[in-house]
C-alpha positions in Angstrom: 0.1 0.0 0.0 1.6 3.4 -0.9 1.5 6.4 1.5 -1.2 8.1 -0.6 -3.3 5.1 -0.3 -2.7 4.8 3.4 -3.7 8.4 3.9 -6.8 8.2 1.9 -7.9 5.0 4.0 -7.2 6.9 7.3 -9.2 10.0 5.8 -12.1 7.4 5.0 -11.9 6.1 8.7 -11.8 9.6 10.2 -15.2 10.9 11.8 -16.8 13.8 9.9 -16.4 16.1 12.9 -12.6 15.7 12.7 -12.3 16.3 8.8 -11.8 20.1 9.4 -9.0 19.4 11.6 -7.4 17.2 8.8 -7.8 19.7 6.1 -6.3 22.5 8.5 -3.2 20.1 9.1 -3.0 19.5 5.5 -2.9 23.1 4.7 -0.4 23.9 7.4 1.9 21.1 6.0 1.5 22.7 2.3 2.7 26.1 3.7 5.5 24.8 5.6 8.8 25.1 3.6 10.2 21.8 2.6 13.5 20.8 4.3 16.7 21.6 2.7 18.6 18.6 1.7 22.1 18.1 2.9 23.7 18.2 -0.5 21.8 21.6 -1.4 23.0 23.0 1.8 26.6 22.0 1.4 26.5 23.4 -2.2 25.3 26.8 -0.7 28.0 26.8 1.9 30.6 26.5 -0.7 29.5 29.8 -2.3 29.8 31.8 1.2 32.7 33.8 1.3 33.3 34.1 -2.3 33.4 37.4 -4.5 31.7 37.4 -7.7 30.7 40.2 -10.3 30.4 43.6 -8.6 30.0 42.1 -5.0 33.1 44.0 -3.7 31.9 47.3 -5.3 28.4 46.9 -3.7 29.9 46.0 -0.2 31.9 49.0 -0.3 29.0 51.1 -1.2 26.9 49.8 1.5 29.8 50.3 4.0 30.3 53.8 2.7 26.7 54.8 3.1 26.6 53.6 6.6 29.4 55.5 7.7 28.0 58.9 6.2 
């Protein structure tokens, strides 16, 4: 039995007065951001601390504006 089939079976067995709670739970799960995989997080970490394009110029501008 797949997870979807099991979920549908559990929904069918749920009392009618609990269906609103089930819908609210599912909607909250849909809004929740998906977890970041370790591989994508590691790839992101590799870019931290690198300078590309106009990064240095923009960092200088931001620092200069704050010191005015």
